[in-house]
C-alpha positions in Angstrom: 33.3 2.3 21.0 31.4 -0.8 19.7 28.6 0.1 22.2 28.4 3.6 20.8 28.3 2.4 17.2 25.5 -0.1 18.1 23.6 2.6 19.9 23.9 5.1 17.0 22.7 2.4 14.6 19.7 1.6 16.8 18.8 5.3 17.1 19.1 5.7 13.3 16.9 2.7 12.6 14.3 4.1 15.0 14.4 7.5 13.3 13.9 5.8 9.9 11.0 3.7 11.2 9.2 6.6 12.8 9.7 8.9 9.8 6.9 7.1 8.0 3.4 7.7 9.4 0.4 5.7 8.4 -1.3 7.0 5.3 -5.0 7.0 4.5 -5.7 6.6 0.8 -9.0 6.4 -1.1 -9.6 4.6 -4.4 -12.6 4.3 -6.6 -13.1 1.5 -9.1 -13.2 2.7 -12.7 -14.5 0.5 -15.6 -16.8 -0.8 -12.9 -18.9 -3.9 -13.7 -21.2 -5.9 -11.4 -23.4 -9.0 -11.7 -25.8 -11.0 -9.7 -24.6 -14.2 -8.1 -26.2 -17.6 -7.7 -28.8 -16.3 -5.2 -31.6 -14.4 -6.9 -34.3 -12.4 -5.1 -37.2 -10.7 -6.9 -36.6 -7.0 -7.2 -33.0 -7.1 -5.8 -30.8 -6.1 -8.7 -27.0 -5.7 -8.4 -26.2 -5.2 -12.0 -24.4 -2.0 -13.2 -23.1 -0.7 -9.9 -22.7 3.1 -9.9 -19.6 3.4 -7.7 -17.3 1.5 -5.4 -15.0 3.4 -3.0 -12.2 1.8 -0.9 -10.4 3.4 2.0 -7.0 2.0 2.7 -4.5 2.6 5.6 -0.9 2.1 4.6 1.9 1.7 7.1 5.7 1.3 6.8 5.6 -2.3 5.5 3.3 -4.0 3.0 2.1 -6.2 5.9 0.8 -3.0 7.6 -1.6 -2.3 4.8 -5.3 -2.5 5.9 -8.6 -2.2 4.1 -10.7 -0.1 6.4 -13.9 0.5 4.5 -15.7 -0.3 1.3 -18.9 1.4 -0.1 -20.8 0.3 -3.2 -23.8 2.1 -4.6 -26.3 0.7 -7.1 -29.0 2.3 -9.3 -31.6 -0.2 -8.2 -30.6 -1.3 -4.7 -29.6 0.3 -1.4 -25.8 0.9 -1.0 -23.6 -1.5 0.8 -21.1 -0.1 3.4 -18.6 -2.5 5.0 -16.0 -1.9 7.7 -13.9 -3.9 10.2 -12.2 -6.0 7.5 -9.9 -8.8 8.6 -7.2 -10.5 6.6 -8.0 -14.2 6.0 -5.6 -16.8 4.7 -3.1 -14.0 4.0 -4.6 -13.2 0.6 -8.1 -11.8 1.1 -10.0 -9.3 3.2 -13.4 -10.2 4.7 -16.0 -8.3 6.6 -19.5 -9.1 8.0 -22.3 -6.7 7.3 -25.5 -7.2 9.3 -29.0 -6.3 8.0 -28.0 -5.7 4.4 -31.1 -5.7 2.2 -33.3 -8.7 3.2 -30.4 -10.7 4.7 -29.4 -11.2 8.3 -25.7 -11.1 7.3 -23.6 -10.9 4.2 -19.9 -11.4 3.9 -17.9 -9.0 1.8 -14.6 -10.3 0.4 -11.9 -8.5 -1.5 -8.6 -10.0 -2.7 -5.5 -8.5 -1.0 -4.2 -7.0 -4.2 -1.4 -4.3 -4.3 -3.5 -1.2 -3.6 -2.2 1.2 -6.2 -3.7 3.0 -9.2 -4.4 0.8 -12.2 -4.4 -2.4 -10.2 -7.4 -4.7 -10.8 -9.8 -5.4 -7.9 -12.5 -8.0 -7.5 -15.2 -7.8 -4.8 -17.4 -10.8 -3.9 -20.4 -10.7 -1.6 -21.9 -13.8 -0.1 -25.0 -14.6 2.0 -23.7 -15.8 5.3 -24.4 -19.5 6.2 -22.3 -19.5 9.3 -23.2 -21.2 12.6 -22.2 -20.1 16.1 -19.1 -22.2 15.8 -17.7 -20.9 12.5 -16.4 -17.4 12.0 -15.7 -16.8 8.2 -13.9 -13.6 8.9 -11.2 -15.4 10.9 -11.2 -19.0 9.5 -10.5 -19.9 5.9 -13.9 -21.4 5.4 -16.5 -21.2 2.6 -18.2 -17.8 3.2 -21.5 -18.9 1.7 -23.6 -18.6 -1.5 -22.7 -15.9 -4.0 -25.0 -12.8 -3.9 -23.1 -10.6 -6.3 -19.7 -9.7 -7.6 -18.1 -6.4 -8.8 -14.8 -5.7 -10.4 -12.8 -2.8 -11.9 -9.6 -0.8 -12.0 -8.3 1.2 -8.9 -8.0 4.9 -9.3 -6.6 7.1 -6.6 -9.1 9.7 -5.4 -7.4 10.8 -2.2 -8.0 14.5 -1.7 -4.9 16.6 -2.4 -3.7 20.0 -1.2 -1.3 22.6 -2.6 2.1 22.7 -0.9 4.0 25.3 -3.0 3.4 27.8 -5.8 5.7 29.6 -8.2 5.3 32.0 -11.2 7.2 32.5 -14.4 7.0 34.3 -17.7 6.8 32.0 -20.7 6.2 33.3 -24.2 5.6 36.7 -22.7 2.7 35.4 -20.6 2.6 34.8 -16.9 2.3 31.2 -15.7 1.4 30.2 -12.1 2.4 26.7 -11.0 0.7 25.0 -8.0 2.4 21.9 -6.7 0.1 19.1 -5.2 1.1 17.1 -2.2 0.6 13.7 -3.8 2.1 12.0 -6.9 -0.3 10.8 -9.5 -0.9 9.2 -12.9 -1.6 11.1 -16.1 -5.0 9.8 -17.1 -4.9 11.7 -20.4 -1.9 9.7 -21.6 -0.2 12.7 -23.2 3.3 13.7 -22.1 4.8 12.4 -18.9 2.8 9.3 -17.8 3.1 9.7 -14.1 4.9 11.6 -11.4 4.7 14.9 -9.5 1.5 16.8 -10.2 1.4 20.6 -10.9 -1.7 22.7 -11.7 -0.7 25.3 -14.3 -2.6 28.5 -15.0 -1.2 30.2 -18.2 -2.5 33.7 -18.8 -4.7 33.8 -21.9 -4.5 30.0 -22.3 -6.4 28.6 -19.4 -5.5 25.8 -16.9 -3.9 22.4 -17.4 -2.3 19.7 -15.3 1.4 19.0 -15.7 3.3 15.9 -14.7 7.0 15.8 -13.8 9.1 12.7 -14.0 9.8 11.2 -10.6 12.4 8.7 -9.4 9.8 7.4 -7.0 8.3 4.1 -8.2 4.5 3.9 -8.3 4.2 1.5 -5.4 6.0 4.2 -3.3 3.9 7.1 -4.3 1.9 7.1 -1.0 5.1 7.4 1.1 6.8 10.3 -0.7 6.5 13.7 1.1 6.3 16.5 -1.5 8.0 19.6 -0.3 8.3 22.3 -3.0 9.1 23.5 -6.5 12.7 24.2 -7.6 12.9 26.8 -10.5 16.1 27.4 -12.4 16.8 29.9 -15.2 15.1 33.0 -16.4 14.1 32.7 -20.0 12.0 30.3 -22.1 15.1 28.4 -23.3 16.8 27.9 -20.0 13.8 27.8 -17.5 13.7 24.4 -15.8 11.5 23.0 -13.0 12.0 20.2 -10.6 10.5 19.1 -7.2 12.1 18.7 -3.8 10.7 15.8 -1.8 11.5 13.2 0.9 11.4 9.5 0.3 9.8 7.0 2.8 13.0 7.0 4.9 12.9 10.8 5.3 15.9 11.5 3.0 15.5 14.7 1.0 15.9 14.5 -2.8 15.3 16.6 -5.9 13.6 15.1 -9.0 15.2 15.4 -12.5 14.7 18.9 -13.8 12.6 19.3 -16.9 12.2 22.3 -19.4 9.1 24.2 -18.3 8.4 25.4 -21.9 8.3 21.8 -23.2 5.9 20.7 -20.4 3.6 23.6 -21.1 3.6 22.9 -24.9 2.7 19.3 -24.3 -0.1 20.1 -21.9 -1.5 22.9 -23.9 -1.2 21.3 -27.3 -4.5 21.3 -29.3 
């Protein structure tokens, strides 16, 4: 009997472990700022970077998170694209880029911050001074002289898709609701601050984005599997909407239901 219990526990643990697949997430840096470092070369200007995009792979555990690529563009310099990042000293990612601008090698460094929307990120780029016996990507050594730095706030730009749709009549007008497959943050700051994301098309009023409250904390957004819309009621006063989803362990849940009319009034307010 004890053997059977242990076997069942092991099988359950394996199912939970395998229920979460690696997720690929993209972020851009908003409020982006950049400056030249201590090394100055005539005509090479790294001020006012135009964009910085990070690609992250997230696994089951925080230790499984990996920065896979970084691309920075500038108005007055060629773009920088870095891959093959390695975690150094447990708190920063580093990658070597060969042949960047006039330099044989540069080293790109990014602090291992929690990769989630509205987290701050700092990028430093150095001119490599390594010898054949020192590998700055593996060893916790000084990466070299500063070429430039860039910093900003992470914003999730991972492409989304529609997983479910529903229609309703509100204020005698048809509303079409389209549920996205990823949770998000309400950048407009009006109504629900973050949660499940629904694109609404209200006849005669246009399109807006609705946000439904979610029991999923922000650091778990990337692991939730959005399944579908749940509609209850038939009239303006008793029509409620919620979302069916699975958490990172594969357990199916339903979010708190919210009055659809209130959500629409908030989103469509002048």
